[in-house]
FIVOLO-305807 format. One record per residue: residue in one letter; x, y, z of N, C-alpha, C in turn. Coordinates in steps of 0.05 Angstrom, whole numbers, plus 5000, padded with zeros to 4 digits. Each point is the difference from the previous one (the first is absolute). Example, Ala and Ser with C-alpha at 12.3 -4.5 7.8 and 13.67 -1.06 7.14 Angstrom:
<nodes>
A526448865156498250245000501850245000 S499350214986501650245001498550225014 
</nodes>
This chain:
<nodes>
M791857583683498250135009496750014979 K497649935002498250004989498750344999 S499950084966498450235014497149945001 F498650235019497749994995498250054968 F500450124996498749974966501649824976 T501249785014499849734986498149855012 I499150055023498049845008497050094981 L499650284994497850064982500949854981 L501449924984499849804977498049794999 F500049925028498449754999496150115005 L500450224998497050195001498550054979 F501950004980498650124971497649784984 G501749765008496949764990497650155006 S498950125034498249945016499250304994 G501650184983499650294996499950235020 L500249845024500550235027502850184987 A501749944989501950274997499350194984 K499149784988498050294978499150314998 H499349945028497050175013502150085020 G502849905014499650085033501049795012 Y500750045029500349775013497749945010 A500350045023497149995025497850134998 Q497749874999498150245003500550245029 T499550224991499750065037496949975000 A500149985030497649895003498950205020 D497550074987497550185010499250045030 V501750045008498549925035501850185013 K497450235018501750205023501349815027 T502150265007501149825021497950085025 P501449795022497050015025501050295011 N497750015010499450265014502049915031 R502650005000501249845017503450144997 Q501249995022502850074997501149674989 W502250094990501749754990502549885028 N499849734996501649895015502849924987 A500650074978502549864991502750224986 H501949985013503050205002499950014967 W501650245004501849984978502849875006 I501549884984502149895004502450074986 G501849855006502950024986501249765011 A502750074980502149815008501950115026 P500449725009502050115024502250115002 Y500750185016502650174998500850184980 D497650134990499550204967498150215006 A502250204997498750275004497150064983 G500349864985498050054975500150284978 K503050085008499950244978502050044976 D501349714999500950024974499149734983 Y501450054975499649854976499349665005 G497449884999500149715010498649924987 V499349754994497849874987500249745021 Y498049885004499149845028497749784996 Y500149805017498649794984498149945032 F498150004998498249905029497549764990 R500649805023498249734995498349885019 K497349934997499149935023499149644994 S500249905012497449714983498549965031 I497349894982498549895022497949764986 D498949885019498849774992497450035007 L498149944979497450064991498149704994 T499549915021497649795002498449904978 T498850254983498650024979500650244982 K499450004984500750184976497250245013 P500650314997498850085008497950234974 S497650055004498750134978500350334995 T501050075023501150205001502250095018 F501850144998502550075019501450304991 I498850235014500950274990501250055026 V502350134978502750165021500050274985 H501150205019500550264990502949935012 V501450214969502949825002501050484992 S502650015013501450224994502849975010 A502350174987503149955003500750324994 D501850025003501850274997502649834993 N501250094968498750184980497749764992 R500949854987498849774987499949735002 Y497949854989499849705012498249884973 K501549755002498849784977500049805022 L497249934997498849855018499249844975 S500649655025498849784978499749705024 V498749854991498649855018500449674978 N501749845016500149724996501550144965 G501850114993501550074981499150184974 K497550175010497949984982500750325012 L499350224979500550315011497550025000 V499050145018496850125005499450295000 S501850135012500450315001502350184993 L500450175000501850154992499550335007 G500850155022499450195019502650155010 P498750145016498150195002499250124980 A498450094993499650264986500750285009 R502050134981500950225021498250195010 G500850145018499850225014501650205020 D498150095029502750095009499049835035 T502250095015499149935025497650025020 Y498550234997497849974999497549964990 Y500549844979497649964990501949704984 W500949875016502549634990497749864991 N499649984971498549724996500549765001 Y497549795003500749795000498049764983 E500249894993499049784984499249785012 T497149904992498049795006499549774986 I501549795001500049754981498049745018 D498749924981499049745015502049774988 L502049825030501849894982497349665002 A498049994998499049635001500849894974 P499350174974500749864980502549885002 Y502250035012503449954994500049785034 L498250065013501449795030498049754982 S501649795016499149645001499649885032 T499249884994499349805025503349845003 G500750055037502949934996502350295010 K502749984994501050164998499950224979 N501150245005499150224990502650245006 T500850164984502350135007499250314981 I499950235017500150274989501850214999 A501249974986502750164990499150314993 A502650165005499350264986503450044999 L500950074976501550145000500550374999 V500750175016500250325005503350055001 W499850204988502350204996499850255000 N501550145013501050265011502150134977 E498950144983501950134986501450275014 A499550035016501050205028500950274978 Q502950045004500550284985500149974973 Y499649744986499949964971497049944992 S498150125016498249904989498450284988 P497749934979498750264989499250195016 A499450174982500350225006496350095021 A498649804988496749995005500249845026 Q502249865002499849885027499850115023 I498550015020500350055023500249725015 S501550035030501049795007500350175039 V499949745017500950055024501649815002 R500249765001502349795003499249674985 T502049804991498449694997499349985020 G497049854988498849915011496849844986 F498949715016497849934991498450005019 I497449984984497549955023497549844985 L498749685012498249944990498149975026 Q497950124997498049965021497149784985 G500249835015497049884998497350125004 N498949984975496050114998498749935031 S500049765006499249895024502049785017 P498850025026501449875016500549654987 I498649904978501549754983501550054990 E500850254985502250074982502550065024 E499150155025502750215005502349705003 I499549714993502449795009501450094989 L499950224980502350144977501750235005 N498050125024501850275011502250035007 T501150154985503250044993501350025033 N501049955023502349985022501449904990 N502449925035502349924986499649684994 T498049874999500349784994500649964966 W499150154988501250014972502349975001 K501449814966503350105004500550184979 C502650095001501050204987503150054994 I500949974977502249984990500650324991 H502150084994501450194983501949894982 D498750014965502249904985502250184978 T502049955019501650174994501749944967 G498449874982502350024975497850264977 H498150175023499650214979500850195019 Q501150174976501250375010499250114974 P500650275005498250204983502250074978 I499350124981501950164982498550254993 P501750225010498750275004500250144969 G501849994998501350104973498250234987 Y498649954970498550214985498050075018 F500150324992497350035009496449974989 F499349915027497050005003499450015029 A497050094995499250095022497749815005 A500249854984498849665001502049875013 S499449644993502249845018501750074984 K502249925016503149844999499949814984 G502549854990500949814988500249855027 E500649664996500449855010502549775003 M502049975022502249784992499249815010 V499849834992499449635021502649814979 D500749985035502149774998499249715009 M498449844972499349765014501449805014 N502950135009502149795014498950125040 H499050234992499249985024496950045015 A498949964974496850115000498649745019 I497650055007498649725011499649764980 K500749745005499149814982497249795009 G499549984973497449934999497150054993 D498649855001497750165000498050085023 W501550155012499250055040496550064992 T498550094990497749994995497649805007 A502149744991498749734998499049905032 A498449895000499249775031502449885013 A501549794978501549865005502950115000 Y499850254998503050135004500649965028 D502649965012499949965023501650305017 D499550115015500450275008501650055031 S499849725014501149935023502350135012 A502250094978502150145007498550285005 W498750104986499350325001498050115030 P501650244996499050145035497849974994 H499150095032496750095000501150374993 A497550094995499750174994498650205029 V501450284994499050155026497050205003 N499650005023497550234991501050305003 L499150144984500750314999498650165012 S496849984992497850175014497249844998 E499450145014496350004993499349934978 G497849964986499050084973497350135013 R500950204997497350294997498750144973 L496549944997498650044984500750424997 K499950214984499150165007498450095015 G500350285017498350035021501149955028 T500349695000501049925024503349975004 A501650064979503649995012500250295006 W502249975021500750205016501050234988 G501549964970502150134985499050044975 I500050014981499650014970502549784990 D500549795011502449734985498449785000 W499150044970499149674995495950085006 A499250154997497350125011498349764976 L500149845006497549734976498150104989 V499550044974496949984996499749824964 P498449935004499349804977500750164976 S501849884976499750064976497949994983 T499650144995496550024971500949964971 L502949925004500449954971500449694994 P499049894967500549685004502649924997 A500549764996502449954988500650014985 R503250094988500750044975499949804987 E500250024968499349814975503149955009 M501049654993502649914988498849764977 T501550104985499649784970501849904989 Y501249744999501849954982501050084974 Q502250134994501050134981502949894990 R499049864971502549984989502550214983 I501749994993501450194994500349964972 P499750154983498749834969502550084986 K502450144990502850074989501050005012 L503649884986502950045004500050144979 R501550235008500850164983502850034998 A501949875013502449954999501249875015 A502849854995500749745004504050084995 T500950005026502749985011501349925012 G501449704986501949855014499149784997 I497449894985497649764996499150034982 S499649744983497149924988497549945021 V498050124988497449965025497749864980 P499249785008498049864984497350244995 P499349934979498050224991498150015015 T499549855017497749975011499950105026 F501950145007500150145026500350294994 P498150215014499449925023497249915004 E498850154972496949844999498349715017 K501649874997499749695007502050045022 K499249805022502749895016502049804987 T501450065002503349914987502450035011 A501049795005502549965018502350204985 I501950065009502550154985501449965024 I502749874980501649905017502750124994 I501150165011502950115007501349885013 P502749904986502349975004501050205020 A502549755015501850075018500950254993 N502250195017501250264981498850124984 T497450084992498650134987498850265005 T500650204982498250185001498750054978 V496850095005497949994991497550305008 S498850044976499150235014496949964968 L497650115012497649864991498150305001 L499750084972497450164999496849914991 L499250055032496449854989498350264999 D497749924981498450214995497749935005 Q498650195016496849915002497350104984 I502350164983498950084980497650265007 F499349985022497950255019501250025029 E500250295010500350025029498249835017 T501249865016497749935024500750165023 N499149915023501349885031499549695005 A501749805012499649885003502849835019 Y498749805024502149865015501849764972 V502750084997501649834991501749745015 T498449814981502049755011501449894987 L503749935003501949894997499949745012 N499349724988500749715011503149814986 F502149955018501650044982502049745014 S501849824993501049795014502649954996 G501449975012503949945004500950265005 G502749994982501250284997500950115029 K500849855021501350165023502550195004 D498150265009500750285013500450024962 A498150034986499950114962498850295019 G500950194982498050324995497549974997 I498550105006498150074981498350225002 S499250234981498950194999497850094989 L498150025004496750104990500250294997 G499850094979499350284993497750024988 Y498250305005498150084990499850334997 A498049944972501450274995496650064980 E499850194997496850164984501049954981 S502450154987500550044975503350014995 L501349974989502749904988500950394991 Y502950085002501750264996500850034984 E500350164982501750034973502650025014 K502349774995502650095004501850274997 G500850055025502050214999498150325019 S497649954992498050105012499750065028 K501649865027499650005017497750065021 G498949734995496549954994498850225001 V499950104977498250204997498249994968 I500949974989498149894979499049724993 K498149944998498849734993499249974978 G498850194984498949914967498849775005 N499749854975497949854996500049805018 R497449925017500349805020500449744992 N499149914969501249784993502349944987 D501350174999502750054986502349875023 V501049784988502749955026502150064987 E500349974976503050004987501450305004 G502450135012501150165012498350095017 K498249845018500050105025501649865028 E500250105017501349935022497449895032 F500849885006497349905025501950205032 V498050155006500750145027496849975021 G500749945016497649825028500249975018 R497949915012500549805033500649804994 I502249825020500349804998499849855021 D498949725011500449765013502449835001 S501849885012501549905006500449745012 L500049804986501049765013502549815002 I500249855019502249825003499849754998 A500149654984498849854997501149805024 D499149875014501049745021500749794980 G499849934976500949724997498449825001 S497550015006497049805010498950074969 K498249755001497249904987497950245006 G499150084979497650175015499350165009 Q502250315000500050245015498350144981 S499050185023497850204983500250205017 Y499550294985499650285009498050074983 T497650215019498250054994500450295010 T499850284980500250265022498750095023 L500650045028498150115010497750154997 N499950264984499550194983499749924979 F497350134984499949964974501950144980 R500149984986502450184980499050084968 T500250205003499150194972501949914976 Y498949894980502250044972498649954979 R501850034979499249924980501949824985 Y502750055005502149854995501449885031 I501449764988501349835030502349984988 K501750005016503049924987500749805021 L500349704995502149855013501749924996 F502050065021503150074992500649675018 V502349884997499849725014503249904998 K502050145014502749915007500949655011 T500749754997500549845008502150045009 K500449785023503249805021501049754980 D500949825020500549784995497549864988 E497750054997497749784991498250194981 P497849864989498550044978497850105013 L498550224999497250055014497949894979 V498049915011497349924971497550295014 I499550144973497650205005498049745001 D498049995010498349805010497550184988 D500150305008497250164985499750285014 L499650144989499550295007497750144974 Y498750085021496850075003498550275016 G498950094998498450225020496849875010 T499550185012496849985012499950225005 F497750154981498650245003499249995026 T500650355001497450135019499850205007 G497650045007498250224995497950045010 Y498950345014497049925010497949954978 P497749795015498749724974497150254988 F500850254996499250114971498649784990 K498050064987498949894973498750244987 R499849984974499350244974498349834998 T496350195016498349964984499250224980 A501150244993499750154981500349884970 V498349994976499949934976500150224991 F502749984976499150274973500349864974 N498049934994500049904975500350234971 T501649874980501750264986501649724973 D499750154982501949774984502750235000 N499850125013503150294996502149775018 A501549894989501849875015501750225014 E500650274992502150225020499049995022 I496650015001498050045025501349775019 K499649714990499849825015502949965015 Q501650034982502649985008501450215024 M498750304999500750125028498249985025 L497449934991498849795028501549825009 D500749814980500849745012503750085017 I501550214992502250115005499250185027 G497950184995499450135021499249865028 W499249774992497949745028502749915008 R502349934986501949865013501650195016 T500050254992501650235012499050045031 A496549935009499450125019499049695010 R501449784993499649785013502649985013 L502750084987502950005019500550195015 N497550234992501150215032497649915018 A499349735004496750005017501549785008 W499949975027501449705024498549995023 E501250135023498149955019500250365005 T501250174988499050354999499850044968 Y498950174991501750094981502150114989 M502149994987503050074995500450184977 D501850255010500650114977500949834979 C502149844994501449884989501549695019 P500049724987500649825013502249945002 Y501850104986502249925001502450185014 Y499050245003502150205007498850045036 E498350135003498450095028497649785013 Q498749964985496849895002499350195027 L500250265002497950085023497350174986 Q497950025013497950074995500050375003 Y501050104981500250304997496350044990 I499450285018496750074992499650034975 G502250214986498850024968500549824987 D501349814993500249764987497149845008 T499649965018498549865013497250104994 R498850305003497750124989498349874972 I502849964978499249884981499949684993 Q500949895018500549724998497149815012 A499850165026497650025012497450034976 M499850174977498050094983499549794990 V503049834990500249854974498949725013 S499949945025499249825018496750054997 Y498950205000496450035006499849974966 Y500750144990499949834968500049804991 N501349845003501849784991498549735016 S499649995033499849845018497150025015 S498849835013498350015024501550005025 D502549934999500950025026501550285012 D498450155015501550315016501149865025 R500649815003501549965030503350054997 L501250034990502750164992499750295013 A497750084977499850354999499450015030 R497849875012499050145027503149995018 N500949734997502750015018502650185000 A499550154973501850194990499050275014 L496750054999499650255018500749995032 N499449665004500750145029502049975011 Q502549914982503049955003500850374994 I499050134992500350274995498850175018 D498549965004497750115029502549935030 H501049795002501349925015502750154999 S501350094981502850114996499250265006 R498450125007500050375009502450035022 L500650204996501950145020498650165015 P500949975029498850215013498750284991 E501250094992499350274977498050044985 G499049824994498449954988499949834956 V503350134994499449774975501249755002 T499549874981500649754988502549895002 A502049694998501849994984499649964976 S502849974991498849994959499149744992 C501649865014500149714999499549985029 Y498149715000499449775028498349724990 P502149835016501349975022502550074997 S501350185012504249984992500950145038 K502849784994501149985023501450365008 G499550124975501450205000497250264988 T500350235007497950235000501350284979 Q498049814971501150294992497250104982 V500650235009496350184998500850184971 I498749894980499550154971496750155003 S500250295017497450095007498049974980 P500650134979496749964981499349704990 F501449835001498749635005497550065027 S500850185019497049935020498250164979 L499750184992498250074990498449804970 W502149844988499349824986498849825018 Y500450045028499149575011497450205011 I499350154990496550275010499149794975 G500749974983499049964969499349755000 M501349905011500049644997497649965015 L500050145021497849945026497150064984 H499750274979498350094984498849744984 D501649884988501149884975498449715012 Y501149855024498749815013496750095007 W499350255002496650005007499550064974 M500650084988498350034974500549684981 Y501649814996499849754994499649835010 R499949975025499849755021497350175023 G500250205002498750145028500249875031 D499449875009499749985033501850185007 D496450165016500550285009501149945024 D500049835016501249975029502149964997 F501349814980503350064998500350234999 I499450114980501050264987499250225022 R498050025029499450155003502250005028 N501349865006502349835016502450155000 K499950054961502950145002499650354995 L497949945007498850375000502750195022 L500749865018502350105024501750154980 G501449674991502450154989500450094971 E497550104988498950164982501050365007 R498849955020499750245013503150095016 G501549835009502150005003502450104988 V500049834970501650044976498850354998 L497550165002499450154982501150275028 D499149925025501350145023502750124995 F501449764995503650024994500850174982 F497950024978501050134970499450225010 S497650045013497950345004502850175024 K501649875005503150235021500950124970 Y500449814990501150164972499550134976 Q496950075004498050184990500950335002 Q500250154983500050355005497349975003 A500150375006497850125004497849934983 D500850024968498549904977500549814994 G500449815018499549644994501749864981 S502050204995502749854985501549835026 L501349824981501249795018504050214992 K500750055025502050085001502549845018 D501749854976502149955016499549635010 T499649854975498249875007501849685011 P500950005028501449815013500149694989 Y503349955010499949594997500350134965 W500849724986499949894969497850094986 A499950224986497950154993500249904969 F501049754998498649834975497649964986 V500450144971497649894985499949814975 D502850024989500349854978502849924991 W500549834990502749944989500650234977 A499550224999500150164972501050305004 G501450144993501750245005500950055027 N498750245013500249965023498449935022 L497949904993497949885011500349705015 W502349915002501249805008501350085039 G500550334997501450035027498450285005 E500050184998498550255004499450214977 V497450155005500150164972498450165024 K501050355004497850195001501650225006 G498050184997500850254990501350285022 K500750264991501450035025498950065034 D497150024993498550055028499149575016 G501449834987499949775005498249824998 S498450074982497049944987501949874974 A496849894988500849814977496749934991 A499649984973497049914992499249765001 I503849835003498349674999499149905032 Y500650185016499649865025497550155006 D499450214994497150105014498049954981 L500749864977497649954983498749665015 Q502649875009499149715011499050045027 L501450195012498150115027497050105000 L499550084975497250044990499549704997 W501149994984497649724994499249775020 A502650005024499649815024497450185021 Y500050274993497750165018497449934983 Q499849914974498149974987498849745009 W501449814996499349725011499649945029 A501950215021498549945021497950085005 A499350304983496650095009497849834997 E501349864969497349734998499149845014 M503349955014499049675010497950055030 E501550325014499450075016496850045013 A499350134975497250124996499049754987 K500249815002498049674993500749855028 I502149955012500249785021501450155022 G500950254997502250135028498150215012 M501550254998498950195018499550264989 Q497650074994498750164986503250345000 G500350035029501850195000502149924990 H501449844995502549984995499149964964 A497849914981499250134975500150315001 K498650135023500250234980503250195013 L501449965018502650074994501349874978 Y499949744989502049914983498550284975 D498249904991497850144986502250344992 Q499650155028500450244993503350074992 K501149785016503250004993500550014974 A498749744992500249984964499550204988 A497650215000499150164989502150305000 Q500749915030502450224995502349894982 L501349885004502049874986499450004963 K497249984995500149934975500550374986 A498950205019500850214999502450144997 T501649835019502950115002501349864974 I499949724996500849934966499850134981 Q497750134998499150054973501750325000 R500350125025500350325005502849984997 K502549705018502150044987502049874973 Y498149784993502249874981497950074971 W498350034996498049954983502050364979 D500049744974502150324983497150034977 P500350204988497849974986500750134972 V502350055002501549914963500249804990 K500749775025501249724982497749855012 K498350145005496949805019500849735003 L502250065019501149775027500350015019 Y500249835019500950115030502949974999 A500650155014502850045011501349775016 D502349935006500749825018501150195026 T500450275003499950165019498650344987 K500150095027499850274997501050234972 E502949884998501750114983499149954971 K499549834992498149874977502849974986 N501349825013503450004984499649704988 G498049884998500349675002497049915002 Y499749824975497749835005499249774994 S499149865009499749675000497649874996 Q500249784980496349885009499049895014 H502049925019498650015028498650215011 V501250165010497750235007497950124983 N500149914975498050094988497949764992 S501049715005497749795006498550025026 L500850095016498949995022498750305009 A499950174988497950304991498249954985 I500449734989497049874981499649805020 L501049845011499449795017497650155029 T501350245003499350165026497350174996 G499350014972498550224988501050255001 M502349985002500450435000499550054973 V501149854974498650124980498050034981 S499450174996496850184988499849814966 D497449975001499149874967501450134990 A499350315000502050134976502549984999 N501849985018502749955006501149604988 M497549875000501449675001501050004979 S499650074979501749934975502750025000 A500550305002501750044999503049965025 V498849885013501449835026501049814985 A497549794995500749744996501749994970 N499850164978501950044982503550055012 G499350255017503649975014500949815012 I498449845007500749825017501249684982 L498750084982500749804968501850064996 N500250304981501950064983503050155007 D499150175025502150175008502349815009 K502049934985502749825011502050075019 S498950385005502150085020498950025035 L497249785004499749965017500949825021 T500849935016501249735023497449844980 Q501149774998498249754993500049805014 C497049845001499949805017501049785004 S502149925012500649724999498649795004 V500449704991497449805002498350095025 Y501050005019497750005023497650205006 F501250264992498550275000497949974977 K501049804977497850034981496649915010 Y500549825021497249945002498350275002 Y501850145019497950265003500150284977 L502849884985499250264978497249904965 N500249665016498249894974496650015013 R499350025024498550055016498850334991 A502650135003498950354990499049974968 L501549854988498950104964497649815002 V499449895012498249844998496750155007 K501150205024498550245005499150184990 A501450064985501050214979499149954974 G498049795000498749884972501849854977 L502249905007501749884988500249714993 G498549865018500449655002499449874974 N499350024984499749934973502750004988 N502550115013502249974993502149865020 Y498349885016501549855015502649794996 M499049954973501649734993502450184988 N500450235001501550224981502650045021 W498549945033502150135022502149765010 L499449804984501749675008503150034987 G501250235004503349914983501349865013 I499550045033502449835011499349745005 Y497249964998500349745007501149884965 R498950144980501549834981502849974997 E501050215013503149975001501949735013 N497850065027501249705017500449744981 I496149994986500749754986502349924985 A500450254986502350024974501949895008 M501050035030501850035018500849745005 G497649854999500949735009498249965032 L499950145014498449915033497349934993 T500549825026497049805001497750165021 T501550205016499050205019501050234988 W498350215027500350264993502350205011 A502050164994501950085001499550185025 E501450135006499650155027500750284993 Y501650074984501150214983498950034977 S499750304989499449974978501850034973 D501750005009503650014981499849575004 V498849824986500449774997502849845000 N502650204992500949864992503949955025 T497350235015501949985032498450075027 S497549864989498349995021501349795026 R499450035019501049865032499249795003 S497550015004498149814997498649914983 D500549704984497649994980497349825007 C499550115027496849895002499350205026 H498250144987498850245025496950074987 A498449955017497649905000498250284997 W501550235012499350314990499850054976 G500149824978500950054979497249824979 A498749865020497149874996497950044995 S499550254993497950255001498349874975 P500849894973498749904984497149765012 N501549905010498049755012497650225020 I500850184997497550175012498350134980 E500850134988499450254967499449884983 F500849654997498549904986497550014990 F499749835041496449955002499250275003 R501750325026498650085002499850224981 T501650084972498950194988499749914969 V501349844995498749864971497149885002 L499349805015497749855006498250235019 G502850185020496750235006499449855019 I501349755014497550015024501550135034 D498650105008500750155024498550035029 S500250115012498450095034499750265001 Y497550074997499650195009497950065030 A500449835012497849985037502449895014 P500250005020501849845018498949725005 G502149754999499249825005499149864965 F500950084983498849984976497049944990 S498450155019496649994999499650134978 K500350174984500150084975502050034979 V498949864981502949954980499950154972 K501950154988499750184986502149874965 I498450054990500549844977500950294981 E502849974988500550314983501949764985 P499249864973502649914991501250254977 H502949924995501950184979500849724992 L498949934974500449784974503150174990 G499550184988501150064982500549844970 N502149884991499749854978498049715006 L499849945023499449715008496650024981 K500149774989497350064988497849715014 T501049825005499449725023501249955019 I499550105031501749975015497549865029 S500849885031497949885011502649975020 G498850075030500749875015498149985039 E501949865014497650035036503050065010 I498650145026501050055029500049915021 P501749945015497949915034498850195017 H498150055007497850155005500849875037 P498950115014498949965032497749795002 N498050104978497949855001499449764976 G502849974984500249834978501349974968 K499850124992500350134975499650264977 V501750124989498650224983501249874977 A498350094981500349754974499350264982 V501750044981499750264971499949834974 G498550034980501249974976498950174971 Y502250054990499550184973499749914975 A499450054977499449934973499650104987 L500750134974500250264984498649824973 D496949934989499749894993498250254983 K501549994967497550154988500150335001 G501950115012499250295011499350045030 K498949735007499450075030501249875020 W499850065033501449855010497949785014 K500749735005499049785013501150065038 I498750145013500349975029499449885017 N500949715015499449875014500550065025 I499650005024501150125027498849825015 S501549835023498349845030501050245018 L497249955022501450095034499749795007 P500949925029500050015012497050005021 Q499249825017496949985014502050335019 K496950085007500050305015502450214995 T500749984977501450244986497950064976 T500950294998498650114981501750164986 G500050214980502750154990498850194981 M501650074972499450184980503249944983 L497049934970503249984978500350304993 V502750134991500350244992500349884965 W498950194984500849944973500450264987 K501150114990500550294977499450095022 S499450075026499250215016497349985011 K498749834988497250045005499449635023 R498349985019499949875020497749894998 Y500849665014497449864995499549795022 I498549905010499349915037501049844990 L501049725021500749885000498249835014 K499449784999498149795025502349755010 T500549965021499949625009499749864979 G501949784988500649834975499950084979 T498649924984500750034968498150194984 N501650224992499150284982501549934967 L498150164989501349854967499450404996 F501750054978500150264979499849914982 V499550184984500949984969499450295003 I502550094984500250325006501950094970 
</nodes>
């Protein structure tokens, strides 16, 4: 069976695979009902795990200049035309916002016979937690009557590939492993026009395709995807770290090199990508009738005897053992067998295990095809400080591996779009890329997740419902972030109903003095102390929840005052004022000069005091004492790498931003331990996930804090430049802006700072330098201070 991604090898010369597959056509869906049907395999209930192939051939008298179709499936599809991959999807959503992609097939069509083929698979009970599903199905709708010749109905052919089975195995909220028996898999390149499908049965019609608003229910209410095609880039594996049972040529696996594994032999190869990646893995092999093959994937190895807990330095392989997810194959003995994972795999290390029987097996090739949301890093940071460059590169890789068709908390274990993670990830996107489509998508999806009582789900899309109630307040922060850094009042205005629903939900748990009591659902704050579960005093309240609610009221009041309803703005201002007074009375400790976690004042945290600074609770007179306590009092519950985003922002607001480089110890530990992405937990040695983008906040703060570029008006219409250079003497950089870019440069020359600031069109601002303010105009601004 020829893999779809084997076909990609032929595309690399043209550069197509480097940038993605077919471009999504920028075409509006016609304002009419679809007449294509959702189709499936005959005699199949569509509820169980399965891999299915759909085909239809058409004859064209001329090659068309355009041929636009709309495509979707449940769960996933890979669409090809005449043997070339042209689309992969659909982008994940839910049943009442079910995405379809729009593709122009014309570049892949020719005069004469043409075949359109789709691999569709449903992981059913083994599907990722983020995957919502109705049943197995596929749909393709022509954009106009000309293209409707391809509309899905029972003229299409469909066959079930019984060679594919799931491997439930190790816990993953992401995709499980696959078991493929080549003896029972469909043979030949079934995507090619020359393939004989005469023995295939016809597909069956399941239901009519319905656009959102015309569907009778909420099953597959179709909407156009707003996202571009994901990147697909050929990626070799550079290093072989260990080989057992065979001598391997020195060029393997960095270059395509055949390895012959003799009959009745057991072989194990440990391969090292050098850095963590997300990729569809392809293994090409020949012969080896009934040989067993497994591909294992791991972010890192574990110290032997640690029961899969202690990782140690990620570069080390001696004294380590492999624990990870597995795909398994059985060879059928033929030449040119090929396997590509249905979903991408996350790994730094791959373990290839082969056990042959009575025939030798030849490993023809093994490689990956990197995939990710096609972010382009347009931010620039010019410095001769190698450490800063390394941190920015690691942070950007971390952010990219956690961005696909949604933001993800981690690509290896869960692939869920959690609000707490996503707020920081979206900010990384704003500061590093001009593309905000994934952020808009996240804001839409979280809005769709709201329960009838007003609170959002903690993560969405998700086939289950988990509620971390404080994350709903961070969602309001996400809305405010987008409003401040990207603008689009209409987009945010349409989200204010959801913001009001969230605040109404919390208002039901406020006591007479405004303090929250017994915050419902999972009251997670951070993986630190007791903040990962629940913290509250004898009266059921706690400062951390009151402060988060206070901040949400402040954000909401600001948005409502400018683009919403003045009545709501006034109400939220009043609630914020009441809550500020209550927080000061209940939690302020005048002796320690810190805010306590609870009314009893028997515990303190960096978290509470950071939010106290950020919400304006701390007076100028007490600011130095609170900041000093946050930094130096080790009895405080310490922020994890996630919450350091808020901790560092608070310290900057307290006037300590010139010390930013001193706060990066956790990142230096990650680098020293051989990580190529930022770990989930502060304990790097035992961190579950090696790739969590909530730790990528330096990719914000090197620009916002060090270079000092920030927004202080909606839509970034006004720019504040307040650098914190510390010991840096020469530094410059730029970030994307809705109107172009903001560029700054600083150089210390003979005791004077030469400052160059460039603002885009229709943008003004101010420079803050040692508490003095200077007006900035559109274009170039030069200062010698």
